C-alpha positions in Angstrom: 10.5 22.2 14.1 11.1 18.1 14.8 14.1 17.0 16.7 17.3 15.4 15.8 19.0 12.4 17.1 20.3 9.0 16.6 17.8 6.2 15.5 17.7 2.9 17.4 19.9 0.4 15.7 17.9 -1.8 13.3 15.1 0.5 13.2 15.1 1.5 9.7 15.8 -2.1 8.1 13.1 -3.5 10.0 10.8 -0.9 8.7 12.0 -1.4 5.3 11.8 -5.1 5.5 8.2 -5.1 6.3 7.2 -2.6 3.7 9.5 -4.4 0.9 7.4 -7.7 1.7 3.8 -6.3 0.9 5.3 -4.6 -2.1 6.3 -8.2 -3.1 2.7 -9.6 -2.1 1.3 -6.8 -4.4 3.5 -6.9 -7.0 3.2 -10.6 -7.6 -0.6 -10.4 -7.2 -1.4 -8.2 -10.0 0.1 -10.1 -12.8 -1.0 -13.6 -11.1 -4.7 -12.8 -10.2 -5.8 -14.1 -13.3 -4.5 -17.5 -12.8 -5.1 -17.7 -8.8 -9.0 -16.9 -9.7 -9.2 -19.7 -12.5 -7.6 -22.0 -9.9 -9.9 -21.2 -7.2 -12.6 -21.1 -9.5 -13.8 -17.4 -8.3 -15.3 -14.6 -10.5 -14.1 -11.0 -10.9 -17.1 -10.1 -9.1 -16.3 -12.5 -5.9 -12.6 -11.6 -6.1 -13.5 -8.0 -6.0 -16.0 -8.4 -3.2 -13.5 -10.5 -1.4 -10.4 -8.7 -1.7 -12.3 -5.3 -0.3 -13.9 -7.5 2.6 -10.3 -9.1 3.5 -8.9 -5.6 3.9 -11.7 -4.1 5.6 -11.0 -6.7 8.4 -8.2 -4.3 9.0 -10.6 -1.8 10.4 -10.5 -3.2 13.9 -6.8 -3.4 13.9 -6.4 0.1 12.9 -8.9 1.2 16.0 -7.3 -0.4 18.3 -4.1 0.2 16.8 -2.7 2.2 19.6 -3.4 -0.4 22.5 -2.1 -3.2 20.2 1.4 -1.4 19.7 1.7 0.0 23.1 0.5 -3.4 24.5 3.2 -6.0 22.0 5.5 -3.1 20.9 5.5 -1.8 17.2 8.7 -4.0 16.4 7.1 -7.4 17.9 3.6 -6.4 15.7 6.0 -6.1 12.6 7.4 -8.9 12.9 4.6 -11.5 13.8 2.8 -9.8 10.8 5.4 -11.0 8.4 4.5 -14.7 9.5 1.3 -14.4 9.2 1.8 -13.2 5.4 3.9 -16.2 5.1 0.8 -18.3 5.8 -1.5 -16.7 3.5 1.1 -17.0 0.6 1.1 -20.7 1.2 -2.6 -20.5 1.5 -2.6 -19.2 -2.0 -0.2 -21.7 -3.3 -1.6 -25.0 -1.8 -5.2 -24.3 -0.9 -8.2 -26.3 -2.3 -10.5 -24.5 -4.9 -13.7 -23.0 -4.0 -14.9 -19.8 -2.8 -14.9 -20.3 1.1 -11.2 -21.2 1.2 -10.3 -18.4 -1.3 -12.1 -16.2 1.3 -10.1 -17.1 4.6 -6.9 -16.9 2.5 -7.8 -13.3 1.4 -9.0 -12.5 5.4 -5.3 -13.9 6.7 -3.4 -11.6 3.8 -5.7 -8.7 4.9 -5.0 -9.1 8.3 -1.0 -9.4 7.4 -0.8 -6.6 5.4 -2.7 -4.1 7.7 -0.3 -5.1 10.4 3.0 -4.4 8.3 1.3 -1.2 7.4 0.3 -0.1 10.9 3.4 -0.9 12.9 5.8 -0.2 10.1 4.1 3.8 9.3 3.9 4.1 13.3 8.0 3.3 13.7 8.4 5.7 10.9 6.5 8.3 12.6 8.7 8.1 15.4 12.0 8.1 13.0 11.3 11.5 11.6 10.3 13.0 15.0 13.9 11.5 16.4 15.8 12.8 13.1 13.6 15.7 12.0 13.9 14.2 8.1 11.5 13.2 5.7 11.7 9.4 5.9 8.0 8.5 5.0 8.7 8.8 1.0 12.1 6.9 1.0 10.8 4.4 3.3 7.5 3.8 1.2 10.0 3.5 -1.8 10.9 0.0 -0.4 7.5 -0.8 -0.9 7.7 0.4 -4.3 10.9 -1.6 -4.9 9.3 -4.7 -3.4 6.4 -4.7 -6.1 9.1 -4.0 -9.0 11.0 -7.0 -7.4 7.5 -9.3 -7.0 6.3 -8.3 -10.5 9.8 -8.8 -12.0 9.9 -12.7 -10.2 6.5 -13.3 -11.8 7.6 -12.3 -15.5 10.8 -14.5 -15.1 8.8 -17.3 -13.5 6.2 -17.3 -16.3 8.7 -17.0 -19.0 10.6 -20.2 -17.4 7.3 -22.2 -17.3 6.6 -22.1 -13.2 2.9 -21.6 -12.1 1.6 -19.3 -9.9 1.7 -21.9 -6.8 5.3 -22.2 -7.1 5.9 -18.5 -7.3 3.7 -18.4 -4.0 5.2 -21.1 -2.1 8.8 -19.8 -2.9 7.4 -16.4 -1.5 5.8 -18.1 1.6 9.4 -19.7 2.3 11.2 -16.5 2.0 8.7 -14.7 4.4 8.9 -17.2 7.1 12.8 -16.9 6.7 12.8 -13.4 6.9 10.4 -13.4 10.0 13.3 -15.6 11.6 16.0 -13.0 10.5 14.3 -10.1 12.0 12.9 -11.8 15.6 15.7 -9.8 17.1 14.4 -6.4 16.5 11.7 -6.9 19.3 14.4 -5.6 21.2 13.4 -2.1 20.1 10.4 -2.4 22.0 12.2 -2.6 25.5 11.1 0.3 27.8 8.1 0.5 26.4 5.0 2.1 28.6 1.6 0.5 27.9 -1.0 3.4 27.7 -4.5 1.8 28.7 -6.6 4.6 27.9 -9.7 3.6 26.2 -8.3 2.8 22.3 -11.8 4.1 20.5 -11.5 7.4 22.4 -7.9 7.9 21.1 -8.9 7.0 17.7 -12.0 9.5 18.0 -9.3 12.3 19.4 -7.5 11.7 16.3 -10.3 11.8 14.0 -11.2 14.9 15.3 -8.6 17.0 13.7 -9.5 18.1 10.5 -5.9 17.8 9.3 -5.7 13.9 10.0 -9.1 13.6 8.1 -7.8 15.2 4.8 -4.8 13.2 5.2 -7.2 10.0 5.6 -9.2 10.9 2.6 -6.0 11.6 0.6 -4.3 8.3 1.7 -7.8 6.6 0.5 -7.8 8.0 -3.1 -3.9 7.3 -3.5 -4.6 3.6 -2.1 -7.4 2.8 -4.4 -5.6 4.3 -7.5 -2.8 2.0 -6.4 -4.4 -1.3 -6.0 -6.8 -0.4 -9.4 -3.7 -0.1 -11.7 -1.8 -3.1 -9.5 -4.8 -5.4 -9.7 -6.5 -4.6 -12.7 -4.1 -3.7 -15.5 -3.2 -7.2 -16.0 -6.5 -8.1 -16.3 -7.5 -5.2 -18.7 -4.5 -5.7 -20.9 -4.7 -9.8 -21.1 -8.6 -9.8 -21.6 -9.9 -6.4 -23.0 -6.8 -6.1 -25.6 -5.4 -9.3 -26.0 -1.6 -8.7 -24.8 0.3 -11.3 -23.3 0.8 -12.0 -19.8 4.7 -10.9 -19.8 3.7 -7.4 -20.9 0.9 -7.2 -18.2 3.9 -8.2 -15.5 6.1 -5.6 -17.7 3.6 -2.8 -16.8 3.5 -3.6 -13.3 7.2 -3.5 -13.2 6.9 0.0 -14.8 4.3 1.0 -12.2 6.5 -0.1 -9.5 9.4 1.4 -10.7 8.0 5.1 -10.9 6.4 4.4 -7.4 10.0 3.9 -6.3 11.1 7.0 -8.3 8.4 9.2 -7.1 8.6 8.4 -3.3 12.3 8.6 -3.4 11.7 12.1 -5.1 8.8 13.4 -2.6 11.0 15.0 0.2 12.8 17.4 -2.5 9.6 17.8 -3.8 7.7 19.1 -1.2 11.0 21.0 0.0 10.6 22.6 -3.6 6.6 23.0 -4.2 5.1 22.7 -0.7 2.9 20.1 0.6 -0.1 21.2 -1.1 1.4 21.9 -4.6 3.0 18.7 -4.4 -0.1 16.9 -3.9 -1.7 19.0 -6.7 1.1 17.9 -9.3 1.1 14.5 -8.4 -2.9 14.4 -8.7 -2.6 15.7 -12.2 0.1 13.3 -13.2 -2.2 10.2 -11.9 -4.5 11.8 -14.2 -2.5 11.6 -17.1 -1.4 8.1 -16.2 -4.8 6.6 -16.2 -5.8 8.2 -19.5 -2.9 6.7 -21.2 -3.5 3.2 -19.7 -7.3 3.3 -21.3 -6.2 4.9 -24.9 -6.3 2.0 -27.3 -4.5 1.3 -30.3 -0.8 1.9 -29.2 0.5 -0.9 -26.9 3.3 1.6 -25.4 0.8 4.0 -24.5 -0.5 1.3 -21.7 3.3 0.8 -20.5 4.0 4.7 -20.2 0.6 5.2 -18.6 1.5 2.8 -15.8 4.4 4.7 -15.4 3.0 8.1 -15.2 0.4 6.6 -12.8 3.0 5.3 -10.3 4.8 8.7 -10.5 1.5 10.5 -9.8 0.3 8.2 -6.8 3.5 7.5 -5.1 3.8 10.3 -2.7 0.6 11.1 -1.7 0.1 8.4 1.0 3.5 9.1 2.5 3.1 12.8 2.6 -0.3 12.4 4.3 1.2 10.0 7.1 3.7 12.3 7.7 1.4 15.5 7.9 -1.1 13.2 10.2 2.1 12.1 12.7 3.3 16.2 12.7 -0.7 17.1 13.7 -0.7 14.3 16.4 3.0 14.3 18.0 1.8 12.7 21.1 0.4 9.4 19.6 1.9 8.6 16.3 -0.2 5.0 16.5 -3.5 6.6 16.6 -2.6 9.2 13.8 -1.1 6.6 11.4 -4.2 4.5 12.7 -7.1 6.9 11.3 -4.9 7.6 8.4 -4.4 4.2 7.4 -8.1 3.5 7.9 -8.8 6.4 5.4 -6.1 4.4 2.9 -7.9 0.9 3.8 -11.5 2.5 2.8 -9.8 2.9 -0.4 -8.2 -0.3 -0.3 -11.2 -2.4 0.6 -13.8 -0.2 -1.6 -11.8 -0.1 -4.7 -11.6 -4.0 -5.2 -15.3 -4.2 -5.0 -16.2 -1.2 -7.3 -13.6 -2.3 -9.7 -15.1 -5.9 -9.7 -18.7 -4.5 -10.2 -17.3 -2.1 -13.1 -15.3 -4.7 -14.7 -18.2 -7.5 -14.6 -21.0 -4.9 -15.4 -19.4 -2.7 -17.9 -15.3 -4.0 -18.7 -12.3 -3.8 -17.1 -11.2 -0.6 -19.5 -14.1 0.9 -17.3 -12.2 0.1 -14.1 -8.9 1.6 -15.0 -10.8 5.0 -16.2 -11.4 5.0 -12.4 -7.4 6.1 -11.9 -8.5 9.4 -13.8 -11.3 10.3 -11.5 -9.1 9.8 -8.3 -6.5 12.1 -9.7 -9.0 14.8 -10.0 -10.1 14.3 -6.4 -6.8 14.5 -5.4 -6.5 17.6 -6.5 -9.5 19.0 -5.1 -8.7 17.1 -1.8 -5.3 18.9 -1.5 -6.8 22.4 -0.4 -8.1 20.9 2.8 -4.0 20.7 4.0 -3.3 23.2 6.4 -0.1 22.0 8.3 3.1 24.2 8.3 5.9 21.8 9.2 9.7 21.3 8.6 9.7 19.3 5.6 8.3 22.1 3.6 5.8 24.9 3.1 2.1 23.9 3.4 1.2 26.6 0.4 
């Protein structure tokens, strides 16, 4: 059983702020990528490759995550990473056209996202140990809320005639304001004791756990599904089916709403069904969502499909991160690092594969990958063997 206690003041607010920020980033990205790619004169294949490579840069961050958070402090890393995201936003708004500038901007974006993810999830594992409560799902719900906010803001901006550059400029300013507002939460790092153990060995020790490897695989599948739906749905609906940009943004909003609802309901679902059964259900719901998105002829199916896909994918990653933290309670940064490394394999690989499929076959075929991921989630769920206080593993 996990212990109970009071959380340090500002801890949950800082985690929620960080996850909300990257949610806004992803929520805005989906509807705006067609305009961004046109402005920077970048093809879909180049976009997929650079998106994947930019997130692959996170692997050294995750490999050395334990040392990084020990040396600087989790809250300090979180605050700094928000400033990095602000720089990436200004780059997307004002960067010069061309493949090289776009590659640099995407690299900065990937670094900021991975640092927020590492620090926020490590802090959440600590919070779960203190309270004995499943917090990963609800806190990841703030990411989903951010994606709703981001996509909704884009829909409004497009309706009133604002361009993508104005949207990203506003986001950059808001992120820098948020960085300043959270500067004081660095006080949460007082009293830390840096661990000077060789960081690669810590990563290897965590990876040696079969449970954590399965958690990494599940996170990879979930993150891959999330980024495919978020980044490619609008492209498919606009170019493949001739729907408006506003409808594409509405689909991303529906996806975000479902992600939020699924993450808020994740704890009760685990208590009701147990870890494995809840993941099986979520995999099947993802499969249904992906199928509905690619069915042609009925426009509403795409909207409903995005909702089901979000509902299914929502709880898989948070559950895997919670289980990883329980499996390695003495080193939450390494547990989160290994699990997120799996997730970032999905985030890095999915855009590359998606871009190739979109150019080589069609954007519709790219969205069909979500169906395959749903099946893979169901199969991988049978590798979960952890019993813990949030619910049974049966």
